[in-house]
C-alpha positions in Angstrom: 1.3 3.5 9.6 0.7 5.1 6.2 -0.6 3.8 2.9 -0.8 5.5 -0.4 -3.3 3.5 -2.3 -3.6 3.9 -6.1 -6.4 2.4 -8.1 -4.7 0.8 -11.1 -5.5 -0.9 -14.3 -2.2 -2.9 -13.8 1.0 -2.6 -11.8 4.2 -4.5 -11.3 7.4 -4.3 -9.3 10.7 -5.3 -10.8 13.8 -6.2 -8.8 17.2 -6.8 -10.5 15.5 -6.7 -13.9 13.0 -9.5 -13.0 9.3 -9.0 -12.3 8.8 -9.8 -8.6 5.1 -9.1 -8.4 2.3 -7.9 -10.7 -1.4 -7.4 -10.8 -4.0 -6.4 -13.3 -7.0 -4.3 -12.0 -6.7 -3.5 -8.3 -4.7 -1.4 -5.8 -1.0 -0.5 -5.7 -0.4 0.0 -2.0 2.8 1.9 -1.0 3.1 1.2 2.8 5.2 3.2 5.3 5.8 2.3 8.9 6.9 4.5 11.8 8.0 3.9 15.3 5.0 3.3 17.5 3.0 1.5 14.9 1.5 -1.8 16.0 0.0 -5.0 14.6 -3.4 -3.4 15.4 -2.5 -0.6 13.1 -1.5 -3.1 10.4 -4.8 -5.0 10.8 -6.9 -1.9 10.8 -5.2 -0.4 7.7 -5.3 -3.7 5.8 -9.1 -4.1 6.6 -9.8 -0.5 5.4 -7.8 -1.1 2.2 -9.3 -4.4 1.1 -12.9 -3.1 1.8 -12.5 0.3 0.2 -15.1 1.0 -2.4 -13.6 3.1 -5.2 -14.4 1.2 -8.3 -17.4 2.4 -10.3 -20.7 0.7 -10.4 -23.3 0.7 -13.2 -24.3 4.2 -12.2 -20.7 5.5 -12.5 -20.5 5.9 -8.7 -17.5 4.8 -6.7 -19.3 2.0 -4.9 -17.5 -1.3 -5.7 -14.7 -3.0 -3.8 -11.8 -5.1 -4.9 -13.8 -8.2 -4.3 -16.7 -6.9 -6.4 -14.4 -6.3 -9.4 -12.1 -9.3 -8.9 -9.1 -7.0 -8.2 -5.8 -7.7 -6.6 -3.2 -5.9 -4.4 0.4 -5.1 -5.1 2.0 -4.1 -1.7 5.3 -2.3 -1.7 7.2 -1.1 1.3 7.9 2.6 1.1 9.9 4.2 3.9 10.0 7.5 2.1 6.3 8.0 3.1 7.8 9.2 6.4 10.2 11.6 4.8 10.3 15.0 6.5 10.8 17.8 4.1 10.3 20.8 6.5 14.0 21.7 6.8 16.6 22.1 4.0 16.4 20.4 0.7 17.3 16.8 1.7 14.4 14.9 3.4 15.0 13.3 6.8 13.9 9.8 7.2 14.3 9.4 10.9 10.6 9.0 11.4 10.6 5.8 9.3 10.8 2.6 11.5 14.0 0.6 11.4 13.8 -2.8 9.6 13.6 -4.8 12.8 10.4 -3.0 13.7 9.0 -2.4 10.2 9.4 -5.8 8.6 7.1 -7.7 11.0 4.5 -5.0 10.6 4.8 -5.0 6.8 4.4 -8.8 6.9 1.4 -8.5 9.2 -0.3 -6.1 6.8 0.4 -8.5 3.9 -0.9 -11.5 5.9 -4.1 -9.6 6.8 -4.7 -8.7 3.2 -4.2 -12.3 2.2 -6.8 -13.4 4.7 -9.4 -11.5 2.6 -8.9 -14.1 -0.1 -7.9 -11.5 -2.6 -4.8 -12.0 -4.9 -1.9 -10.3 -3.2 1.6 -9.7 -4.7 4.4 -7.8 -3.0 7.7 -6.1 -3.5 10.7 -7.0 -1.3 11.3 -5.1 1.8 14.5 -2.9 1.5 15.2 -3.8 -2.1 15.8 -1.4 -4.9 12.5 -1.7 -6.8 11.2 -0.3 -10.0 7.4 0.1 -9.8 5.4 0.4 -13.0 1.7 1.3 -12.9 -1.2 2.6 -14.9 -3.2 4.7 -12.4 -6.9 4.4 -13.2 -8.9 7.5 -12.8 -6.6 8.7 -11.5 -7.7 7.6 -8.0 -5.1 8.0 -5.3 -5.9 7.9 -1.6 -3.8 8.7 1.5 -4.5 6.8 4.7 -2.6 7.3 8.0 -3.7 5.4 11.1 -2.7 8.3 13.3 -5.3 10.5 11.6 -7.9 7.8 11.0 -8.1 6.6 14.6 -8.7 9.9 16.4 
C-alpha cells in the first residue's frame, strides 16, 4: 500500500462539478493499493499517517502532528501510484489492485483514520476527480508499506 502525503493549507476534491470533500490545514493523502495488501497494511499506514509530525512548532521544527494543529485529512484513491513506467511511454497499471480488492482496503484505511477522531473527508473510489490543493512548505512524503515493514 502506498500513500503520497502532502501537507496542505487547504485541499478539496470535486466530482461532476460539485465539491465532494474539503479540508483546511492538514494532509491530502493519495492512496494506492496493490495485490497482496492487507487490512494490517491499511491500519499500519493509517496510524503512521495520522501520527506523523511534520507541522512546525514554536522553534520552527517539524514536530507537531495533525492533532496538535487541529488538522484534517482528505483521502483520495489513486491507482496511478502503482503505475509502472519502465517500458515504453504508456504506464502499465497492472500492479494496481482491482476494485474488489482495493475498495475494502481503501475503506479500512479511511475507517482507521476516522478512529483517530480527526476530521476526515474523502474522494469517491473510481470517480473522475479534480483535486485542488495548496501544498504547504512544500512538504510531500512517500510511504510504502512494503518498504516500511522490512
